[in-house]
N, C-alpha and C positions, 0 to 999 in steps of 0.2 A: 504493500500500500504506500510505502514511503516514496516509491518511484513516481506515484501520481503527483506528488508535490512538485517534482521537477517540471511538470507540465503546466503548473499554475500560471506563470507569466503569459504563455501563449494562449491559455484558456481565457484569461482576463482580457487580453488584447482582442481576441477574435470573437469571444462570446460563445464559442463552440465547446460544449462540455466534453470531457474525456469519455464519459459514458452517458448514453442517453437513457436516463432512468425512466423516461416516459415511453420507451419502446420495449415491447415485451422481451425480445431476444436479448438485448443488452442488459436489461434489468434482471433477467433470469440468471445471467452470468455474474453480475456485479453484486447483488444484494446478499446471496448466501456467503460469499467471501467476506463482505463487509460485516455482516452479523457475527460471523465466527471471530473475526479480528477484534471487534468491539467487545464481544463477550469475553474474549481472552484478556483484554485490557482490564476488565473489571473483576476477573476471577479472584484476585488477591483479596478483594473486599467481600466478595460473595461467599467464598468457601467457608470461612469461620461461621457465618450465619447459617448456611445450608446444613452444616453439621449439627446444629441445634434444632433444626426443624424436624417434625415427625415425618416418617416415610409416608409417601402418598403414591397412589397409582395413577391419579389423574391431576393435571395441573391446568389451570386456566390462565393463559397468557393474554392479557388485554391489548397487546401490541403497543406498549408505551415506551419501547426502547429497543435495545439490541438483544433482548432475550437472555441476559446472563443468568437469571434465576432459573428459567426453564431448562436451559442447557446444563447448568450445574446439577439440577435435580435429575435430569435424564442421564447424565454421566455417572451419578451416584447409583442409580438403579435403572438399568436399560428397559425395565418393564413399564416405566413411567410413560404415560401418554398425555 
């Protein structure tokens, strides 16, 4: 993801995004990687809290971020849905 920052000056000058998030194909490639990286960034804060939560089989993710909570719960127990 850091390599994307190298393209920032050209993106600002041209107005052309690196990824077209409004196009299905490019969004389908971009967002899973982005969510994984953002969730990884937050894992140090999430892990100690996840350890204190009771085990659950179902989690409702309301789509308010990069899913670090749902990902951490699913990594703890692969049966989580």
